[in-house]
Every structure is written in structure tokens, then in C-alpha cells.
C-alpha positions, 0 to 999 in steps of 0.5 A: 491474498494479503497474507501472501503479499506479506510473504512476497514483501518480506522476501523482497525486503530481505533481498533489497537489504542484501543488495544494498551492500552491493555496488550500484549498477545493473547490466543492460538487457539490450544487445545494441546499447543506445547510449554508445551512439554518442560516445567515442569508440574507446569509451563505449568499449570500456563501458561494454567491457565493464558491463560484461566483466561485472556480470561475472563477479561473484565476490567483491568488497566495498567501502562507502560513505554518505553525508546529508546536510540540511541547514539555514532553513527559514523558520525551521525548528532546527539549526542544522540536520546532518547524517553521516553513514560509513559502510563496509561490505563484502559478499561471495556467491556460491555456485547455487547463488550464482545459478539463482542470480542467473535465473532471476536475470532471465526476463522470460523465465521470470515473466512466466513464473509471475504469471503461472507460479509466483511461489516458485519465483519466491523460491528463487529469491530464497535460493539467491539469499541462501546462496550468498555469504554476506558481511556488512557493517555501518555506523550512523552519526547524526547532529544534536538537532537531528536527535532533538527532533527524533526525541520530540517525535517519540515523546509526541507519539508516546505521550511520555518523555524519553527516559534517557539521552538517545545516542547520536552515533551507533553501528550495526553489523550483520552477516549471512553465512551458509543460510544463517543470519547473524547480527552483532548485539554488542554494537546495538546495546552498548550505546544504550544506558543500562546495557552492556554486552559481554564481549563481541556477542552475535545473535543468529537464526537459520534463515534458510529453514525459515524461508522454506517454511514460508514458501511451504505455507504460501504454496499450501494456501495456494492463493498467492495471486499470479500477475496478469500479462502486462504486470508480469511484463513490467515486473520481470524487466525490473526483477531481471535488472535488479537481480543482475545488479552487480556493479555494472555502469549506471547507464547500462542499468538505465538501459535495462529497465522497462522505461530505459528507452524513454529516458535514455535520450535525456541522459548525458554522460561524458568521460572526465579527467581520468583517475590514477589508472582509472577511467572516470565517467560522469552521468547527468540529466538533461531535464528539459529533454526528460520533461518533454518525453511523452512517457514522462509526461504521461507519468506526471499526469497520472501522479497529478490526478492520483487521489493520494498525490494531486487533484483528481478533479483537474480538467484537461485544460488545467492539466495542459496548463500544469504541464506547461508550467512544469516544462517551463520551470521544471528544468530550472528547478531540477538543474539547481539540484546539481545531481551527478554520478561519477563512476571509475572503471579500471580499463585493464580489468573492466571492473568498476572500482569506485563511484560518487553521488552528488546532489548539492542544491544551488538554491540561489539559482532559484531566486528568480522563481522565488521572486515570481512566486512572491517568496522570500528574497534570497539576497536578504537572507544572512545564510542561504539554505543548504541541502546536500547529499554526497556519497562515495564508494570504493570497490576491491577484491573482485572475484577474489577468494573472499571468506565470510566467516561465522562469528566466533561468539554467536547465540544461534537459534534454530528454526524450531526454537524460534517457532516454539517461542511463538504462540500457535495462533500467532504463528499461523497468522504470521505464516498465512494470515487470518484463516477464513472459511474455505468455500468450494467455488472460485472467488472472482471479479466479473470481467467488465474491463471492456465496458464502454464508459463513454456511452455507459454514462447515459444509463444502463438499460433503465427502462424497467423503471420510468423514474430512474430512466427519466433521472438518467435522461435528466442528467444527460440533459443537464450536462449538455447544457453546461458551458464549462468555458464560462466558469472562472477560477474565482467561481470554482473557489467559491464553489469549493468553499460552499462545498466545504460548508455543505459537508460541515452541515452534513456532519452535523445532521443539518440535511436541508441546510446542506442541500441549499449549500450544495445547490449554491456550489453547483450554481457557482460551478456546474461541473463540480462533480463532488457536489453532485455526488455528495448531494445525491448521498443526502437525497439517498439518505432521505429516501429520495432515490430518483433525485439521488440517481439524477445527481449520481448520473450527472457526476458520472456524465461529468466523470465517467470513471468516478467509481464513487458515483457509480457505487452510489448510483448502484445503491440507489438503483437497488432501493428502486428494485433495479437489481441488474442495473445496480450490478452493472454499476457495482461491476464498473466501480470495481473495475475502476477500483478492484479494492473497493471493499464497500462495493463488494459488500453491497454487491454481496448483500444484493446477491444474498437478497436474490438467494445467490449465496455462492456469489454473496460469500465470494464478494464478502470474502473480497470485502473482508480481504480489503477491509479485514478490521470491519466487524460488520462484514463478518456479521453479514457473511455469518448470516449468509453462512446461516442461510446455507447451513454452514454453522461452523463458518457462521460461528467463526464469523461472529467470533471474528466480529467479537474479536474486532469489537468486543462490545458489538452486542449483535454479534453475541446475539446472532452467535447465541441464536446459532449456538441454540440451534446447535444445542450448545445451550451453555454457550448460548446462555453465555452469549445472551448474558453478554447481550443484556450486559451490553444492552440492558434495555434489549427486551428481545434478548431477555425474552430469548434468554427466558425461553432458553432458560425455560428449555433447560429447566432454569425456571427461576431465571426464566421467570425473572427474564420474562418479568424484565421483558414485560417491564421493557415492553409494557404494551406487548401484544403477548403480555397475557401469554407471558404472564401465564408462563411466569405463573407456571414457572413460579 
């Protein structure tokens, strides 16, 4: 699936690059625009006309500028960072391109394709790009401070100084003409020392055929996952909006998005002083209204609790306090950004002819907040910090006979020539990702979405083992006795510090010290989920499974949606022989985190121990999909393949493990055993030799290689390996038999 996501991302990235050359805007999907309710009739009519007319535009050109300035930042390693971009662009859709754009603007069609035939959806994007002739050129210039920071980052990453001065100005020009993509080499090479392009030289490759090959690979593999109903509903609205992006007014863009109705009440727009023959509309945001919207608050809460962004352990009370602070201070902070968009519309034609984007952060307006937070007194700064972004665009040639011409001098590579430059193995990886053995059953995740997580924390029918059942019962009693209202913030800080010390002790292998620190952390804050979960792991490693189950169960009682605690309790239940209960925990963990590779692996191992080989292989396939660089997963799957006699797949798995870790001796050993079973004696001997080279004290490898040498008539080598085996195993119970074999061989 990951390889197919790569295909999807590639197409979408190319499409996004193409759309960046278009004027900003998406036409609304709503037949009765909500925003017209607050507009004068004349202004609403102009916006509606602009929306309709821009949908019909098939060709347009534009000139844009963008400026970023960051300066006067206290203690920053730079004086001023600036970035200036100038861009000229033009596009012209063919009939086929317009047809593809119309299909991609059809919400119902896109929803159906995303659910039933995602490859056909990618094909529509291919038609859109190939059906559009595009010309784009831009120049970027940055300040010396900016280049110094870039050079410093390169040197830190590479460990070597940059061998030449990087240019602080460069340009890139590109075109797409009749399915061939061109890039101007001279603009890219001329600024670099030692390079000088000979004239205006362009490099081109056939984009259309490349897309055809990519689509064919995705269709042949057949595992580009369709979306579920909810995902497809949201994605289709976004895609239909983006695909219709053709310079329509910004407010109608917002109305067409899935969350449009939620944020429309917070958007303010007004007709300001007209331009020369144009109507100018300014769009701003009422942040107080925006932050009070339930949908926005729900999104903020999800972000705050996202493990990659905020605090997953935040209580409901803490979340309420955080949201109150956001609603109190958020509008002031966001208003200080000075964000606004101004659009110019020709009232005669309905075409959008210009737009402006402004963000000029008024940091002085935040002086009271800085003072409240104990920050610097802005009035004492010699120069107030500056952060600004400003862009302007002018559009013309609407529906004119624009011609995007093929460059006069272009080095064009056909798709066949490009593919010939790529080694076959790498080409297959590029087109379809690592090739895994195919199985004749479906790889599915059990559907336990309806799991009652509230009642589930009390235990999953653990009556088959009294110790485990008592452990879960004890956990419920422990949590019911906690008075969370009595836990102060100071106590939570103490608990966190103790938890960090406990983790250090665990890393150093000092388990008894760690258990004492975990106990102290829990005493300070009995609701510290991480402390219970991590103490449970220490008990698990020490073989104290009932105590481990108690701690994991307390963590689940406190946080029923904690996938780590569920996975850990599942592991402990396996050790107690409670396989059905363990599967319930594993299934629940995977519902909460469908990409949890370790849980797929543990469930696969459990299925393997129960001789359910098809489900074991299915889970190992998923574990590898989400952790493809883990050699141990390939070894474990290889053992399953061995059990069902799939020796070629087994060898492929061991070979994958060796590719990922060439010093993984067990992979060579297992592959040697399989080669031997298949009668591939030379290959087996080579792998045994790799094992003893990596593990010179591995007596078993010497013994197995000796047996194989003897079988193929290498008597001297067999005798030497048997002797080495006895050196390593002086107390071997089969010593007399081995000594007799040595005598026969000599």
C-alpha cells in the first residue's frame, strides 16, 4: 500500500505544482451562497458573476510578486531574513483537459472513484495535467543572512564546508507542452561556479507516457486502498474544489470546502475603494467568532491532544482551561497578524484581474500579553521585531488564444530512454515498491470498531485465569479510589520529574530502582497513566505478569483509548496463556492505531503459535508494511513460510533481512538450513560460513556446517568443524559420538 500511496502523492504533488501557477480561488459548490446575506445586492451579483465567469476560463496569464521579511528578532543568529519571489505564468487547457477538470469538479463522481476505483481517480489527474499546456518562470532572491543560515545548515548536515559561495538569486523556468515537461537548464546552472550552459538549453521528458506506466503499475498491483465512506466524502469535496480552482473569488472558495459552512460566519468582507475600472473586495477574519465555533474548537482540541503536537495526557478540566485561554487571548494574537486578502474584479467581464495578500504582524499590539507572560518589555527594544508577508498578482489574457510553445533548443528524453538509465531492480521499486510474496487470502484487520471501550476497561472475560481476573479487578478498585480533584499541579510536576528519573533507571538496567521511582511518581499523581504503563513493562520484563496486567489495566481504566497499554496488556495475557483475551486487546489497539506495527507482529506470532498460519502471514505483511526496515519481521515471517512449505518466500524473507542488516547472523543461519533442505548445498555452505565469520563462537553453526561438509564429501573440512565444535562445547553430551566421527573422517 505504501508504494501506491507514493504514486498518489507523486500525482498530487505534480498537480499542486501545476495549480500554483493558477490564480487563487475555487468556485463554490453551494447554489445559495451564505456570504451574500451580508452583501449589498450589487456586490453579491459581482461575486456571483465572477464565480461563474472564472469557471469558464480555459486560458490565462499572471504576474505575481511575494516578499517575506523577518528582522530585529532578539538573540536570533541573523539581522534580517528576506525572500523575494517574482513569477510569471500562463496556461491553456485543451478540450480534454477541460473535460478532466469538469469530472474532477464533480463531487459525487470523485467520491465514487475514491471508494471503488482509486486508480481511475489518478487517471483523471493524469488527463488533467496532460491536457494543460503551462508556462511558468520565477526568480528567487534572498538576503545574505538567509544564505549564511542555509550554508550553516548544509555544513552541519554534511560535516564539510560548502565548497563555493551559494548564489543569493536564481531562477527556474518550466513548461508543459502536449504532455512533455521542460525545464530550463541554463537558469539552473549559470549561477553555479564552474557551470555555464551553452545558450538557452532545455531538458524535457515525456510526462504523459510516464503517467501511463505509473497508472498501469498501480492497476496491476491492485492494492491501492479505496477510502471508506467518511474519508471519501471529505476528500471528494476538497478535490472537487481544488480541481475547480480557476481564479474565482476567495469567499466562494471557502464556501466550497467541507468546513466552509462552519467558518463562513467568521469571515468578514467588504467592498473598498474601487480601482481603475475594477471592484475591490477585502476579506478578513473575525477571530473571536472563529474560535467560538464548535467545529474549530473540536479541531483545536484534537491538535492539542495529538501526540505529535500537544499533550495526550491532558485532562478534560485542563482542556477546558486551555480552550478558555485560547478564546481569551487568541483573538488578540491573531488580530495582530493583520491578515487580509484583497481581490479586484472587472465588473464588465466578471474576470478576476488582481489579488493581494498581506500579513504584517503588529508585534507592538502584543505588548500587554508579553508583559503578562513575563516576556520582554517591547518598549525597551531599540527596534521592534518585524514579520511580514506580502504578495500581489495581476491576471490577464482571460480566454485568449494563448500559445505555449515548445522551447527552440530542448534535449528531450523519451520514456524508454529514461527507463533504460534505471537498473531493473530499482525501476520495479520505483514503480511499485518492494515486492512482497503474494498470498492467496485477503489481508484484513478485524473489525472491532464497535468495541465498548468504557466497559472494556473492566476486563475482557478473564475468568479463565484467576490471577489475571483478580489483576483487572484490582485495577478497577484502585482507580475508583482515586480523588483526582485533590491532585495539585505541583504534585503533577513532581510526578513527571520522578517519571523521568525512573526512565533513566530503566535505560541503565536498574529495574529495582526504577520500580521505586515509579511508585513515588504514582504516589504523587495517582492518575499518571504513563507511570502505570511503564511500571507494568518492568514487571513484564521480570516475569511478574499478574502485576504487569494490574498496572496495564489501571492505565486502561484511566485512559480507555490508550493503545500502548492495550498492546502491553495483550503481551502479558499471552504469557499467561490467555490467547482469546490477548487477541481482544491487540484488536482494540489496532482499531486505535491501524499502523501499529509491533502489535501486528505480536498478533502474528500468537497466530503462529496457534498454527493459524494464514492469519499470521497476513499480520506479518501488515507489520512489514508499517515498519519495512525491521529485519526481525522478515525473519519471523520466514519461519511461518517454512512451516507451510513456502520455501521460496521463506528464502526471500531471509534475504530481505540480510539486505537490511548484513551482519544479522541468524538470517544467514536460517537461510542456510532452508538451502540445505532444498539440496542447494553450495549456497548453504556459504551461509554457514557467513554465520561463523560473524559469530566465531557459535558452536551450533560449526556443528551444522560439519554435518553438511560430511554429506558432500568434504571430510577434512568436516573434521575441522567438528573439532572446533568440541573446543567451544567441552562438556558436550555427544562428545564421544563426535570424536568417533572425527576419527572416521581422518
